[in-house]
N, C-alpha and C positions, 0 to 999 in steps of 0.2 A: 452333027459335030461329034467326032470321036475323041475320046480322051485317052491319052497314052498312060499306060501303067508306069509308075515310077517305083523303083526298088526302094523299099523302106529299110532303114538301118536304125537300130536303137542306139547305136554308138554315135556320140557327137562328132561332128566333123572338125577339122583343125580350124576352119574359119569360124565356126560357132564358139569354139573354146577361146579363140583370139578375141572375138566380140565380147564375150563375157568378161574376160580379163580387162579389156579396155573399159568396159562399163564400171567394173569394180574400182579400178584405179582412178577413173574420172570422179567417181563419188568420193573417194578418199581424199584426193588432192583438192577438190572443191570444198572440202569440209562438210560434205553432205551427211545425211542421216544414213547410218549403216544398218538400220532396222530391216531393210529389204534383204540384206545379206544374211542377217540373223534368221529371217523367215526361211530363206532358201537352204541354209546349212543346218538349222536346228540349234546352233550355238546361241548363247545369250550372255550378255554382260550387263550387270545392273548399272543404270545411269548414275553419274556422280556429279556433285558440285564441289568445287575447290575454292575456298575463300581465304584471304589473308588480312590480318589486322596487325597492329604494332606488336602485340603480344603473342599471337599464335596463328597457326594454319588450321583450318577446319575442313574436313572432308565429310560430305554427306552422301550416302549411297542408299538408293531405293531398293530394298530387299523384302517386299511384303510377302507374307506366307512362309517365311523362313524362321525356324526356331533360332534365336540368337545364340543358343548354346552350340549350334552347328556351324557357327561362323568363326574362322580363324583369322586373327589379325597379328601381323608381325612386322618388325622393322629390321632390315639388315642392309648394311652398306648404303644407307640413306635412301632406301627404297621401301615404301609402305606396301605390304602385301595383304590383300583381303581375299579370302577363299571361303567357299561354302557350297552348300548343295540344297536345291529346292526339290524336295521329294514329291513324286507324282502321287496323287491320291489313288486309293485302291480302285481297281477296275470294277465297275458295276455290271453284273450280268444282265443281258437283255437291253442295254442302253446303246443306241446307235448315235455316233457323233457325226454331225454334218460339217462341223468346223471346230478345230482346236487351235487356238492362238496362244494360249498360255504356255510359257516355257518352263521346262523342268530340267534338272540335271545339275552338274557341277558348274561353278563359275569361278573366275579368278580375275582380279584386277591388281595391277602394279602401278604405283605412282612414284615417280622420282621426286625426292624431297630436296629442298635447298640445304646447304650445310648449316644454315642458321637454326635449324630445328634441333631441339634437345630430345634425342631419341629415348631418353630415360623418363621423360615426362609426357606420356601418351595416355589418354583416357578415351573410353568408348562408351556410348550410351545408345540404347535401342528404344525407339518410341514410335508407335503408329506406323510400323513398316519402314522406318527410316533409321539407318545406322549413322550416328554422328561420331566422328573421331576427331578429338582435339589434340593438336601437337604443339606444345609450348615452344617458344623460341628461347635460345640461350640468352642469358643475361647480358653478355658482352655485346650482342648485336642489336639490342633494343636501343632505340634512339634516346639520347639523354638531353634534357633541357639544360642549357648553360646560360646562367644569368649574366648580364653585362653590368659591371659596376660603373657608376657615373662618378667622376671625381671633380 
């Protein structure tokens, strides 16, 4: 059985690029996990939780290993911006890595906020690798209890 030689090309073909784009869009529209994409591109975004109560919105972002002084938080045009950088540890001479999964580098998250948020009343706290941002709601949008008088 003779095997034919096949010309090898290090450039991706149009069909392989199309397949990769279809796979990424599939993952996105199905609400799938984008961690595979992060692994392939080297980009990373800290995962967040967004919760709402009658009084406030709370955003929690996992950013372990980041100095809280290196994190920038801002609100502009009802968009919350969180930016920072996780710096890579110094290279150790003579150490061979077989696997590196931890992510380093800059990150940025932007979250659209409802108009009910008072952008002048924002607080942030960092504890155990979790950044918690509390955004108070404006007084006029908080629900008020109205008592009914009986005559």
